[in-house]
N, C-alpha and C positions, 0 to 999 in steps of 0.2 A: 599414856600413863605407863610408868615403869613398874615392873613387878617387884614387890618388896618381899625378900626372902625371910627377913627377920623382924619381929616385933618382940623385943626382949621382955616386955611386960605380959605377953601372952604366949601363944604357941610359937615356937621358933620357925615354923614353916607356915606362917599366917600370910596367905596371899591376899593382897588388897585389890588387885586388878583381875576380876573374875573372867573378863573377856579374853585376856591373854594368859590364862592359867596354863602353866607348864609344870611337868613333874621335875622335882629337884632330885638329883642323884647324890650319893654320899660324896662324890668328888666335887659336885657343885657346892655342897654344904662346907666341905673342907676348904675349898678355895675362898669362899666367902669369909670363913672364920680367920683364915690366914691374912686376908686383906684387912679385916677389921683389926687384927692384932698389929699389922704394919701401921695402920692409922693411929692406933694407941701409942706405939713406940715413937712415932713422929711427934705426937702431942706431948709426950713426956719430955722428949728432947727439946722441944720449943720452950717448955717451962723451966728447964734446968740445963743451963749452958754447960755445966761440968760433965754431963753424960750425953750431950747432943750427938757427938760423933758416933758413940757406941749405939745409941738408939736409932740413928739414921742407918747404920750398918745392919742392925737387926731388921729394920723395916724393909730394907732392900732385899735381904735374904727371904723374908716371908713373902714379899711380892714375887720374887723369882720362883719360889716353889708353887705359889698360886698359879703363875703362868704355866708352869710345867703340868700341873693338874688339869688346867683348862684345855691345854693343847693336846695332851695325851694322858688321860686318866689311868691307863694301864701301863704306862711307860716304866722302864726300869733304869736305875742308876747303878753304875758299876762303882762300888766302893772298895778300894784296895786297902788292905790292912798293912800297917807298917810292921816290919819285923823280918 
């Protein structure tokens, strides 16, 4: 049985599989929220062809950031300012 991190009707960290209980970190929670947002964007794009490309792009970015969080929660990104 897979551990469920979210039950939006109750506690957001409601674990349903007590035998495989594991502690969720803030980065786990953030990655899950990002993946849920990516799923939402894809659904919006499927329902509205005029924004599908933009929604797919948004979803891809959210999935990429979730991957970064899962692989290296303390990682840093070098952001260069224009100017």
